[in-house]
BAKOLVEX-358978 format. One record per residue (C-alpha): residue number from 1; residue in one letter; x negated, y, z. Coordinates in pm, 1 decimal. Last residue first. Example, Ala and Ser with C-alpha at 12.3 -4.5 7.8 and 13.67 -1.06 7.14 Angstrom:
   num   residuo         c1         c2         c3
     2         s    -1367.0     -106.0      714.0
     1         a    -1230.0     -450.0      780.0
***
This chain:
   num   residuo         c1         c2         c3
   577         x     2438.3     8714.0    -3273.5
   576         x     2287.2     8783.7    -2933.3
   575         x     2142.3     9077.4    -2740.0
   574         x     2016.0     9079.4    -2382.0
   573         x     1905.1     9366.3    -2160.5
   572         x     2225.9     9566.9    -2180.4
   571         x     2247.3     9672.1    -1816.4
   570         x     1963.8     9680.3    -1562.1
   569         x     2060.6     9565.8    -1212.5
   568         x     2247.7     9263.4    -1348.7
   567         x     1918.4     9091.8    -1438.3
   566         x     1979.2     8891.6    -1753.4
   565         x     2187.9     8610.2    -1897.3
   564         x     2218.0     8486.7    -2253.0
   563         x     2430.1     8191.8    -2373.5
   562         x     2371.1     8060.1    -2724.3
   561         x     2654.8     7843.3    -2848.6
   560         x     2641.5     7518.2    -3048.1
   559         x     2880.6     7355.5    -2802.4
   558         x     2684.2     7037.5    -2727.9
   557         x     2339.8     7168.8    -2820.1
   556         x     2371.5     7456.5    -2575.8
   555         x     2103.8     7715.2    -2646.5
   554         x     2045.4     7868.2    -2305.5
   553         x     1875.7     8207.0    -2284.4
   552         x     1735.0     8321.3    -1953.6
   551         x     1643.1     8628.0    -1752.9
   550         x     1560.3     8651.9    -1384.6
   549         x     1508.0     8967.6    -1180.4
   548         x     1307.4     8926.0     -862.8
   547         x     1438.9     8925.1     -501.8
   546         x     1219.3     9228.1     -431.3
   545         x     1413.1     9424.6     -693.1
   544         x     1701.1     9434.8     -446.5
   543         x     2040.2     9311.3     -562.2
   542         x     2188.2     9364.5     -215.1
   541         x     1939.3     9520.3       31.0
   540         x     1696.3     9272.4      181.4
   539         x     1734.9     9127.0      527.2
   538         x     1483.9     8962.6      761.5
   537         x     1498.7     8619.8      927.7
   536         x     1211.9     8476.1     1132.3
   535         x     1306.9     8110.7     1082.0
   534         x     1323.1     7878.4     1383.9
   533         x     1635.7     7671.4     1320.2
   532         x     1842.0     7905.5     1536.6
   531         x     1732.1     8197.9     1320.5
   530         x     1853.0     8008.7     1014.6
   529         x     2186.8     7954.4     1187.6
   528         x     2228.2     8323.0     1267.8
   527         x     2145.7     8443.6      917.4
   526         x     2375.1     8185.4      757.7
   525         x     2659.0     8255.3      999.3
   524         x     2676.0     8613.5      876.4
   523         x     2778.0     8499.0      529.1
   522         x     2521.8     8603.0      271.2
   521         x     2515.6     8926.4       68.8
   520         x     2240.8     9120.1      250.8
   519         x     1973.2     8955.4       42.8
   518         x     1772.3     8708.1      242.6
   517         x     1411.1     8728.3      356.9
   516         x     1238.8     8452.5      552.7
   515         x      922.1     8500.1      756.6
   514         x      782.5     8188.7      926.6
   513         x      418.1     8300.6      886.5
   512         x      376.5     8630.1      702.7
   511         x       29.6     8606.0      543.7
   510         x     -116.7     8911.6      367.6
   509         x     -348.7     8840.0       73.2
   508         x     -525.0     9181.8       56.2
   507         x     -517.8     9139.5     -242.2
   506         x     -236.4     8973.8     -430.9
   505         x     -128.4     8608.8     -416.3
   504         x       18.4     8656.9      -68.6
   503         x     -102.1     8408.3      191.9
   502         x      180.8     8170.5      285.1
   501         x      499.5     8182.1      493.3
   500         x      667.1     8438.6      270.2
   499         x      994.2     8249.9      222.9
   498         x     1276.2     8365.3        0.8
   497         x     1649.0     8414.4      -38.6
   496         x     1877.7     8502.0     -325.3
   495         x     2239.3     8612.4     -371.4
   494         x     2403.8     8499.0     -699.4
   493         x     2378.8     8726.0    -1004.3
   492         x     2143.9     8504.9    -1208.3
   491         x     2361.6     8196.1    -1165.8
   490         x     2662.8     8412.9    -1245.8
   489         x     2497.7     8504.7    -1574.2
   488         x     2449.1     8136.0    -1657.6
   487         x     2794.9     8020.7    -1550.9
   486         x     2754.4     7815.6    -1238.1
   485         x     2740.7     7437.7    -1227.8
   484         x     2597.8     7392.0     -877.7
   483         x     2312.3     7165.4     -987.2
   482         x     2244.7     7301.5    -1336.4
   481         x     2323.3     7671.4    -1313.3
   480         x     2263.5     7752.9     -948.8
   479         x     1974.4     7505.0     -946.6
   478         x     1800.8     7694.5    -1228.9
   477         x     1874.0     8030.4    -1065.5
   476         x     1732.8     7914.5     -733.0
   475         x     1416.1     7767.3     -882.7
   474         x     1350.5     8071.3    -1102.2
   473         x     1390.4     8301.4     -801.2
   472         x     1144.6     8105.5     -585.2
   471         x      900.1     8056.6     -872.4
   470         x      890.1     8430.9     -934.1
   469         x      893.5     8550.4     -574.1
   468         x      516.4     8516.2     -539.7
   467         x      471.5     8786.9     -802.0
   466         x      815.6     8930.2     -888.6
   465         x      886.2     8922.4    -1260.3
   464         x     1114.1     8664.3    -1421.9
   463         x     1139.2     8344.6    -1622.5
   462         x     1354.6     8138.6    -1856.1
   461         x     1347.7     7959.7    -2191.2
   460         x     1645.5     7723.7    -2214.7
   459         x     1683.5     7444.6    -2470.2
   458         x     1971.5     7206.1    -2543.4
   457         x     1859.2     6895.8    -2732.7
   456         x     2096.6     6647.4    -2566.5
   455         x     1816.6     6535.6    -2334.7
   454         x     1791.8     6887.2    -2198.0
   453         x     1491.0     7109.0    -2255.1
   452         x     1374.1     7361.7    -1994.0
   451         x     1121.3     7631.0    -2083.8
   450         x      896.8     7820.7    -1843.3
   449         x      698.8     8143.9    -1819.4
   448         x      453.4     8171.7    -1528.3
   447         x      330.6     8508.5    -1401.2
   446         x      149.8     8448.3    -1065.9
   445         x     -202.3     8396.3    -1200.8
   444         x     -492.1     8231.0    -1024.2
   443         x     -781.8     8446.1    -1146.2
   442         x     -971.4     8307.3    -1445.7
   441         x    -1339.4     8220.2    -1420.0
   440         x    -1613.4     8350.1    -1651.2
   439         x    -1823.4     8477.9    -1359.4
   438         x    -1681.4     8344.3    -1030.9
   437         x    -1427.9     8480.3     -781.8
   436         x    -1232.1     8241.1     -562.2
   435         x     -917.8     8051.3     -662.5
   434         x    -1035.3     7721.5     -514.7
   433         x    -1191.1     7920.0     -225.0
   432         x    -1570.2     7902.0     -204.1
   431         x    -1609.1     8223.0     -407.1
   430         x    -1466.8     8424.5     -116.8
   429         x    -1301.0     8736.2     -260.6
   428         x     -991.9     8536.1     -360.1
   427         x     -873.2     8601.8     -713.0
   426         x     -539.5     8775.7     -767.2
   425         x     -695.2     9125.6     -759.0
   424         x     -894.1     9017.9    -1064.0
   423         x     -574.9     9089.4    -1258.2
   422         x     -693.6     9445.3    -1322.9
   421         x     -664.0     9394.3    -1698.2
   420         x     -817.9     9675.8    -1899.7
   419         x     -612.8     9986.9    -1817.4
   418         x     -443.0    10150.6    -2115.3
   417         x     -389.0    10484.0    -2291.9
   416         x     -702.1    10453.1    -2505.6
   415         x     -850.4    10804.1    -2493.3
   414         x     -989.4    10774.8    -2143.0
   413         x    -1000.0    10413.3    -2019.3
   412         x     -721.4    10410.9    -1761.7
   411         x     -865.3    10358.7    -1416.4
   410         x     -773.0    10082.5    -1170.1
   409         x     -519.2    10064.1     -888.5
   408         x     -218.7    10239.7    -1043.1
   407         x     -209.6    10093.1    -1392.9
   406         x        2.2     9778.9    -1385.3
   405         x      -48.5     9425.5    -1503.2
   404         x      214.6     9194.8    -1660.5
   403         x      357.7     9006.9    -1954.6
   402         x      575.7     8702.2    -1874.7
   401         x      653.8     8513.5    -2194.7
   400         x      906.6     8256.0    -2320.3
   399         x      972.4     8179.3    -2687.8
   398         x     1211.0     7918.7    -2831.8
   397         x     1246.8     7785.1    -3186.6
   396         x     1596.0     7655.2    -3259.6
   395         x     1615.4     7753.0    -3626.2
   394         x     1843.5     8052.4    -3564.0
   393         x     1603.7     8195.8    -3306.1
   392         x     1571.4     8168.8    -2928.7
   391         x     1395.0     8453.9    -2750.0
   390         x     1265.7     8516.7    -2399.9
   389         x     1103.4     8823.5    -2247.3
   388         x      977.9     8901.9    -1896.8
   387         x      839.8     9184.9    -1688.1
   386         x      564.1     9227.2    -1429.6
   385         x      598.5     9418.1    -1100.5
   384         x      345.9     9694.1    -1084.2
   383         x       51.0     9642.9     -861.1
   382         x      205.5     9551.1     -527.4
   381         x      241.5     9730.2     -196.2
   380         x       34.5     9482.5        4.2
   379         x      -45.1     9614.3      351.8
   378         x      227.8     9429.3      537.5
   377         x      231.2     9525.4      906.4
   376         x      608.6     9563.8      946.2
   375         x      663.9     9221.4      791.6
   374         x      461.2     9071.5     1073.8
   373         x      108.7     8938.4     1045.2
   372         x      -45.0     8593.3     1024.4
   371         x     -422.5     8558.6     1065.1
   370         x     -577.3     8450.0      738.0
   369         x     -556.4     8081.4      648.3
   368         x     -854.4     7847.0      622.4
   367         x     -816.0     7613.0      327.2
   366         x     -722.6     7250.4      384.9
   365         x     -964.8     7009.8      221.4
   364         x     -862.0     6697.9       35.0
   363         x     -537.6     6518.0      104.7
   362         x     -207.7     6611.5      266.7
   361         x     -316.7     6976.0      275.1
   360         x     -189.5     7158.2      579.8
   359         x      159.9     7303.3      606.2
   358         x      203.9     7682.6      614.2
   357         x      354.5     7851.4      918.9
   356         x      592.9     7720.6     1180.4
   355         x      789.7     7447.6     1004.9
   354         x     1156.9     7529.4     1039.7
   353         x     1373.1     7294.7     1244.8
   352         x     1697.9     7106.0     1188.5
   351         x     1645.0     6921.6      859.7
   350         x     1277.2     6861.3      943.0
   349         x     1091.3     6854.1      612.4
   348         x      771.4     6651.0      635.8
   347         x      932.4     6352.3      462.3
   346         x      980.8     6560.1      147.1
   345         x      607.7     6635.4      134.3
   344         x      525.9     6266.5      168.6
   343         x      781.5     6162.6      -92.1
   342         x      645.2     6417.2     -341.2
   341         x      290.7     6294.1     -270.2
   340         x      380.1     5932.4     -337.8
   339         x      593.7     6009.0     -644.5
   338         x      325.4     6206.1     -826.4
   337         x      345.2     6580.9     -887.0
   336         x       53.1     6660.7     -657.1
   335         x     -131.3     6350.3     -781.2
   334         x     -104.3     6452.4    -1145.3
   333         x     -203.8     6806.4    -1050.6
   332         x     -525.2     6713.2     -871.4
   331         x     -687.4     7052.2     -950.6
   330         x    -1057.2     6991.7    -1016.4
   329         x    -1178.0     7350.0    -1010.6
   328         x    -1387.8     7543.4    -1263.7
   327         x    -1210.4     7491.9    -1597.7
   326         x     -899.8     7408.6    -1396.5
   325         x     -887.7     7773.1    -1277.1
   324         x     -755.0     7746.3     -923.3
   323         x     -491.0     7562.6     -722.8
   322         x     -572.6     7317.6     -440.5
   321         x     -517.5     7438.2      -82.8
   320         x     -312.2     7748.8     -145.9
   319         x     -104.2     7601.5     -426.5
   318         x      -38.1     7285.3     -226.5
   317         x       74.1     7498.0       67.2
   316         x      296.7     7699.3     -166.7
   315         x      455.7     7370.1     -268.9
   314         x      528.5     7267.9       89.7
   313         x      655.7     7609.1      195.2
   312         x      892.1     7599.1     -102.2
   311         x     1036.0     7267.4       15.4
   310         x     1095.8     7420.5      358.8
   309         x     1272.3     7718.1      203.1
   308         x     1488.6     7492.4      -13.3
   307         x     1595.3     7286.6      287.1
   306         x     1674.0     7588.8      504.2
   305         x     1878.8     7758.1      230.5
   304         x     2077.3     7437.8      167.2
   303         x     2144.9     7360.9      533.8
   302         x     2240.1     7720.5      612.6
   301         x     2482.1     7728.8      316.2
   300         x     2366.9     7906.3        2.0
   299         x     2568.0     7664.2     -215.6
   298         x     2733.9     7391.4      -15.8
   297         x     2513.1     7091.6       64.8
   296         x     2685.7     6777.1      -63.0
   295         x     2402.7     6678.6     -293.8
   294         x     2077.2     6836.0     -174.4
   293         x     1870.7     6516.6     -155.2
   292         x     1525.5     6507.7        2.2
   291         x     1371.3     6341.5     -303.8
   290         x     1555.0     6571.2     -545.8
   289         x     1445.8     6867.8     -336.9
   288         x     1085.2     6749.2     -355.8
   287         x     1106.4     6700.0     -732.5
   286         x     1256.4     7045.7     -791.6
   285         x      986.2     7203.2     -575.8
   284         x      711.2     7021.2     -766.3
   283         x      844.0     7138.8    -1103.4
   282         x      862.8     7501.0     -995.7
   281         x      522.0     7481.1     -828.3
   280         x      372.9     7371.9    -1162.7
   279         x      387.0     7735.0    -1287.1
   278         x      163.3     7892.3    -1021.8
   277         x     -107.0     7987.4    -1271.9
   276         x     -432.0     7820.4    -1382.2
   275         x     -247.1     7513.8    -1249.7
   274         x      -70.0     7455.8    -1580.2
   273         x      226.6     7623.2    -1750.0
   272         x      572.1     7477.8    -1705.0
   271         x      795.1     7258.2    -1918.5
   270         x     1095.9     7107.2    -1742.1
   269         x     1232.6     6797.9    -1913.3
   268         x     1599.2     6771.8    -1828.4
   267         x     1848.8     6488.7    -1777.2
   266         x     1768.9     6450.7    -1406.5
   265         x     1439.5     6633.2    -1352.8
   264         x     1147.6     6506.9    -1562.4
   263         x      827.4     6709.5    -1560.1
   262         x      619.6     6827.4    -1855.7
   261         x      313.5     7037.1    -1768.6
   260         x      201.0     7232.9    -2073.1
   259         x     -151.9     7178.4    -2195.3
   258         x     -347.1     7500.6    -2233.5
   257         x     -422.0     7699.1    -2547.8
   256         x     -676.2     7953.8    -2443.6
   255         x     -689.9     8326.1    -2503.7
   254         x    -1013.2     8422.6    -2676.6
   253         x    -1302.0     8628.4    -2543.7
   252         x    -1638.2     8629.5    -2721.2
   251         x    -1628.1     8990.9    -2837.5
   250         x    -1492.1     9121.1    -2507.2
   249         x    -1739.3     8966.0    -2264.5
   248         x    -2013.8     9019.5    -2526.2
   247         x    -1953.0     9395.0    -2526.7
   246         x    -1974.7     9434.1    -2150.3
   245         x    -1738.8     9442.4    -1850.7
   244         x    -1928.9     9486.9    -1522.8
   243         x    -1808.4     9824.5    -1399.0
   242         x    -2033.9    10084.1    -1236.9
   241         x    -1891.1    10401.0    -1387.3
   240         x    -2104.0    10473.5    -1694.7
   239         x    -2141.0    10113.6    -1810.5
   238         x    -1771.5    10046.2    -1753.7
   237         x    -1671.3    10355.0    -1951.7
   236         x    -1900.5    10263.8    -2239.5
   235         x    -1769.0     9909.9    -2247.0
   234         x    -1404.4    10013.9    -2274.4
   233         x    -1470.1    10281.0    -2537.7
   232         x    -1682.1    10043.1    -2747.3
   231         x    -1408.3     9779.6    -2731.7
   230         x    -1164.8    10029.8    -2884.3
   229         x    -1419.2    10119.5    -3153.2
   228         x    -1472.7     9765.5    -3271.0
   227         x    -1534.4     9421.4    -3121.1
   226         x    -1234.8     9334.1    -2902.1
   225         x     -978.9     9592.8    -3013.0
   224         x    -1095.6     9642.9    -3371.7
   223         x    -1131.7     9265.7    -3400.2
   222         x     -770.9     9189.5    -3307.2
   221         x     -627.4     9402.7    -3585.3
   220         x     -876.3     9243.5    -3826.0
   219         x     -772.4     8896.5    -3709.1
   218         x     -408.5     8977.5    -3781.2
   217         x     -496.1     9098.7    -4129.2
   216         x     -708.6     8794.5    -4203.0
   215         x     -420.6     8570.4    -4099.4
   214         x     -175.0     8753.0    -4326.4
   213         x     -409.4     8726.8    -4627.1
   212         x     -709.8     8939.2    -4711.5
   211         x     -746.4     9112.8    -5046.4
   210         x     -929.0     9429.2    -4941.0
   209         x     -596.0     9610.1    -4901.6
   208         x     -492.6     9341.4    -4652.0
   207         x     -805.2     9398.6    -4443.1
   206         x     -758.0     9776.9    -4452.8
   205         x     -393.3     9740.6    -4348.2
   204         x     -495.7     9520.6    -4054.7
   203         x     -744.9     9781.1    -3936.6
   202         x     -476.4    10047.5    -3970.4
   201         x     -236.3     9850.4    -3749.4
   200         x     -507.7     9812.1    -3483.9
   199         x     -592.7    10181.8    -3496.8
   198         x     -220.9    10263.6    -3473.8
   197         x     -190.3    10059.4    -3153.9
   196         x     -474.4    10255.0    -2994.2
   195         x     -334.9    10589.6    -3118.2
   194         x        5.6    10505.7    -2969.1
   193         x     -169.3    10427.8    -2641.0
   192         x     -326.6    10772.7    -2649.8
   191         x        9.8    10939.9    -2712.1
   190         x      206.3    10775.7    -2432.3
   189         x      533.9    10973.1    -2419.0
   188         x      805.7    10962.8    -2152.5
   187         x     1106.0    11181.3    -2233.2
   186         x     1305.2    11286.1    -1926.8
   185         x     1627.1    11096.8    -1851.2
   184         x     1528.9    10985.9    -1501.6
   183         x     1255.4    11210.4    -1367.3
   182         x      884.2    11186.3    -1433.4
   181         x      654.4    11166.7    -1129.2
   180         x      476.1    11496.6    -1062.4
   179         x      176.7    11688.7    -1194.0
   178         x      356.5    11762.8    -1518.5
   177         x      230.9    11449.6    -1696.3
   176         x      231.1    11232.4    -1381.9
   175         x      204.4    10886.2    -1540.5
   174         x       -2.7    10966.3    -1847.3
   173         x     -220.7    11255.8    -1729.4
   172         x     -252.9    11103.5    -1382.6
   171         x     -399.1    10784.1    -1520.9
   170         x     -657.2    10973.5    -1727.5
   169         x     -745.2    11198.5    -1431.2
   168         x     -813.7    10904.9    -1193.3
   167         x     -717.9    10885.7     -824.4
   166         x     -381.8    11058.2     -884.0
   165         x     -235.0    10742.0    -1035.6
   164         x     -281.8    10557.6     -706.6
   163         x     -106.2    10825.8     -502.0
   162         x      178.2    10813.9     -755.2
   161         x      258.4    10450.1     -687.5
   160         x      603.3    10482.0     -529.0
   159         x      718.2    10760.8     -760.5
   158         x      580.7    10578.0    -1063.0
   157         x      782.9    10268.2     -975.6
   156         x     1102.4    10460.5     -902.3
   155         x     1092.7    10652.0    -1228.8
   154         x     1014.6    10339.2    -1426.8
   153         x     1297.5    10138.6    -1270.4
   152         x     1543.3    10426.7    -1304.1
   151         x     1485.2    10481.9    -1675.2
   150         x     1275.3    10750.8    -1839.4
   149         x     1415.8    10825.8    -2183.8
   148         x     1188.7    10718.7    -2465.7
   147         x      873.7    10847.4    -2632.3
   146         x      790.1    10926.9    -2992.0
   145         x      435.3    10789.3    -2997.3
   144         x      463.9    10518.1    -2731.4
   143         x      810.4    10402.5    -2838.5
   142         x      712.4    10418.9    -3205.3
   141         x      394.1    10217.5    -3153.3
   140         x      570.7     9956.2    -2942.6
   139         x      832.2     9904.4    -3217.0
   138         x      552.1     9899.8    -3478.3
   137         x      358.1     9617.4    -3313.1
   136         x      547.2     9314.8    -3450.6
   135         x      566.9     9422.0    -3814.4
   134         x      227.2     9593.1    -3812.5
   133         x       67.9     9275.7    -3679.3
   132         x      212.7     9086.0    -3973.9
   131         x      497.9     8834.2    -3975.2
   130         x      555.7     8459.3    -3982.3
   129         x      486.6     8343.6    -3629.5
   128         x      342.1     8022.2    -3488.1
   127         x      -36.0     8038.2    -3529.1
   126         x     -101.6     8402.8    -3614.4
   125         x      196.8     8537.5    -3418.9
   124         x       95.7     8352.6    -3100.5
   123         x     -271.9     8439.6    -3134.9
   122         x     -188.5     8806.6    -3200.2
   121         x       28.4     8827.6    -2889.3
   120         x     -240.5     8654.2    -2678.9
   119         x     -527.0     8864.0    -2816.6
   118         x     -353.0     9188.7    -2728.2
   117         x     -259.8     9050.5    -2382.7
   116         x     -601.5     8929.3    -2268.9
   115         x     -800.8     9219.4    -2127.8
   114         x    -1120.8     9073.9    -1977.0
   113         x    -1117.6     9092.0    -1598.4
   112         x    -1134.0     9415.2    -1400.3
   111         x    -1120.9     9413.3    -1019.2
   110         x    -1451.6     9601.3     -998.0
   109         x    -1319.4     9888.3    -1206.2
   108         x    -1110.9    10044.9     -931.8
   107         x     -929.6     9940.5     -618.2
   106         x    -1141.2     9738.0     -381.4
   105         x    -1135.5     9359.0     -351.9
   104         x    -1190.5     9299.3       20.7
   103         x    -1416.6     9044.5      192.1
   102         x    -1625.4     9307.6      368.2
   101         x    -1702.6     9497.0       49.8
   100         x    -2070.4     9433.3      -25.0
    99         x    -2143.4     9068.7       51.5
    98         x    -1793.1     8923.4       51.8
    97         x    -1682.0     9123.4     -250.9
    96         x    -2006.3     9068.3     -442.5
    95         x    -2022.2     8694.5     -378.5
    94         x    -1959.2     8579.8     -736.1
    93         x    -2197.5     8839.3     -878.6
    92         x    -2039.4     8997.7    -1189.0
    91         x    -2245.9     8941.0    -1502.5
    90         x    -2013.1     8705.6    -1689.2
    89         x    -1716.7     8937.6    -1653.2
    88         x    -1425.3     8763.9    -1475.7
    87         x    -1181.6     8597.3    -1711.3
    86         x     -868.3     8718.8    -1888.7
    85         x     -525.1     8559.5    -1905.8
    84         x     -300.2     8519.6    -2208.7
    83         x     -273.1     8150.0    -2113.2
    82         x     -119.1     8033.6    -2438.9
    81         x      124.2     7749.1    -2377.4
    80         x      241.5     7489.8    -2625.4
    79         x      553.4     7286.2    -2700.8
    78         x      599.1     7095.7    -3027.5
    77         x      957.9     6967.8    -3047.3
    76         x     1068.5     7013.5    -3410.4
    75         x     1235.4     7342.2    -3316.7
    74         x      912.5     7492.5    -3188.4
    73         x      864.8     7547.0    -2818.2
    72         x      642.9     7838.9    -2723.7
    71         x      510.4     7940.1    -2382.6
    70         x      324.3     8266.6    -2332.8
    69         x      107.9     8417.1    -2058.4
    68         x       56.3     8787.7    -2129.3
    67         x     -203.0     8961.8    -1912.8
    66         x     -314.3     9324.9    -1926.6
    65         x     -436.6     9537.2    -2216.2
    64         x      -93.1     9678.5    -2307.8
    63         x      -17.2     9700.3    -1937.5
    62         x      311.3     9585.7    -1789.1
    61         x      439.6     9720.1    -1456.6
    60         x      386.4    10096.5    -1467.3
    59         x      426.6    10105.5    -1845.2
    58         x      758.1     9922.3    -1836.1
    57         x      876.2    10072.5    -2166.4
    56         x      530.0    10082.4    -2323.5
    55         x      395.5     9741.2    -2221.9
    54         x      753.3     9618.8    -2267.8
    53         x      724.2     9702.3    -2638.0
    52         x      426.7     9469.4    -2665.5
    51         x      631.4     9185.2    -2520.1
    50         x      932.2     9269.4    -2736.7
    49         x      723.4     9244.7    -3053.2
    48         x      569.4     8919.2    -2932.2
    47         x      913.0     8775.9    -2864.3
    46         x     1042.4     8871.2    -3208.9
    45         x      751.4     8726.1    -3403.0
    44         x      753.1     8413.3    -3186.6
    43         x     1130.5     8370.0    -3212.4
    42         x     1125.3     8384.5    -3592.6
    41         x     1135.2     8678.0    -3828.4
    40         x     1407.3     8707.7    -4089.5
    39         x     1494.4     9077.3    -4063.2
    38         x     1777.3     9000.7    -3818.3
    37         x     1525.2     8829.8    -3592.3
    36         x     1295.1     9130.3    -3621.4
    35         x     1578.1     9364.3    -3523.0
    34         x     1666.5     9139.7    -3229.9
    33         x     1316.1     9159.4    -3088.5
    32         x     1318.4     9537.4    -3107.9
    31         x     1664.2     9544.3    -2948.7
    30         x     1541.7     9327.7    -2661.2
    29         x     1253.7     9569.9    -2610.1
    28         x     1497.6     9860.0    -2617.8
    27         x     1725.1     9680.8    -2371.3
    26         x     1451.7     9652.6    -2110.6
    25         x     1327.3     9354.1    -1905.5
    24         x     1396.6     9106.5    -2182.2
    23         x     1659.3     8892.2    -2353.1
    22         x     1677.4     8788.5    -2716.4
    21         x     1933.2     8576.7    -2902.0
    20         x     1988.8     8396.3    -3230.9
    19         x     2269.1     8257.1    -3447.8
    18         x     2564.5     8118.0    -3251.1
    17         x     2638.9     8385.1    -2993.4
    16         x     2752.0     8431.1    -2636.0
    15         x     2673.4     8695.6    -2373.7
    14         x     2728.3     8613.1    -2007.6
    13         x     2889.8     8915.1    -1848.6
    12         x     2670.0     9201.6    -1730.5
    11         x     2886.8     9430.6    -1514.7
    10         x     2867.8     9134.7    -1277.8
     9         x     3095.0     8891.6    -1099.7
     8         x     2947.5     8700.7     -804.9
     7         x     3198.0     8453.2     -664.2
     6         x     3295.8     8245.6     -965.4
     5         x     3386.3     7905.1     -823.9
     4         x     3117.1     7641.1     -772.2
     3         x     3115.8     7297.5     -933.0
     2         x     2875.8     7046.9     -778.2
     1         x     2673.5     6855.5    -1037.0
***
């Protein structure tokens, strides 16, 4: 480990505690999680409460009926992932976007997959939590019903996406309540969403009053969403407006438990989600960099930035050529993470010259790439931005989740306050692509929560928003902390860089060959040297959202302390005791 002096102080110092800790994309969500921890709930109860609260607090970035991939590590060592990801309706023609829409996935109902987040939170609490649905959903209910002060991130997001909200009256009523974007400090209320959550709480109460136990209550709350009056509203709207979601799609949906991918890196085991999302890229990038060797490279030096960028190009190439829903696609993950392939990808990295574009597949079929464009031609403006929550409790249980989905490119179901997951925009329109559209198939997801466990028993759940930036930011923060030896908050604060030399995960899948973005906090020689090595270098503003916020909690087995770090752009996101 190379020690690095403190160069990036923050108004957010690392927070320390010995009992439990929660960190999320908004301090009110973290506070909700902390309240449940103080009341005796475990990390899963608290994390699920914060996740639902984020669907209210980050309403333009996290949808109550969106996606919610979750990773849980129990104190005794069991580690599981819940995909929290919907599937394409069973009746949608696989070739509809190629045949009828010129290879585009249009805004609107046609990008809808089954809403997964409500089921994912309930599944996690049912199987690993201790509390009721009312316990974990009440913070979200109160925030939706009573409102909260509009924060800068929400105000900015709605401002940028207001043209999308204006396409549908129900969206406009929520996000532009006075015909304009809400201003910072104004109260933001989501009455219809509060009614949806209350219906689920009431259904649980009825089941408990009839003599049901905790599990029966949770299942009753789930049933009213997927089989009851809420489901009826979703299906009716789709039937009336040309959507494909039907009652059996909802009634038969369940989030899936998926095997976690466990990868050794030095004295850590890194747990990522499977190839139904981009999670394994983090592990592959760490292995490639270990094979290349980054010892002796100063932090954020030209050599280090170049090497990491080239390693990232390699893993994004493997994602492009191989990744898709493993229930439909044979993803050769064991081979991609195997020593032979890691060595081959490492050997491709020229220490003095950037690879021009995206590398081909080293085995199997290489996918055709779209024509590259410049940064000035990018059409993708994003659909929200995702959020993140992690919790570690007093018993050592750890929770990591990355809820997502916005509301500006698909209609709110009138009376419900939510958009059924629009995550279909991450599938490729061509069904022949590994991540192409097919009935019952999951899109290839960008959100990917992770947990790192050290051989001494230390545990760190970590993750972030940011689409294709997620793995890139998580990789840099992890190396900042555990290769360069930074304090955890400093590791989050440090300047970041990125490559975009691959097709974007979101429709319309723009491809910026050779483009590299760096925050405007690097030494001038870094920009110049990267240009000399063949990178097309662009600059981001300091601490830009585009570089992705990262949050982490590290329970240090050696010291007994919990260390919490969060995005320095939004204060008071983590709480510890």
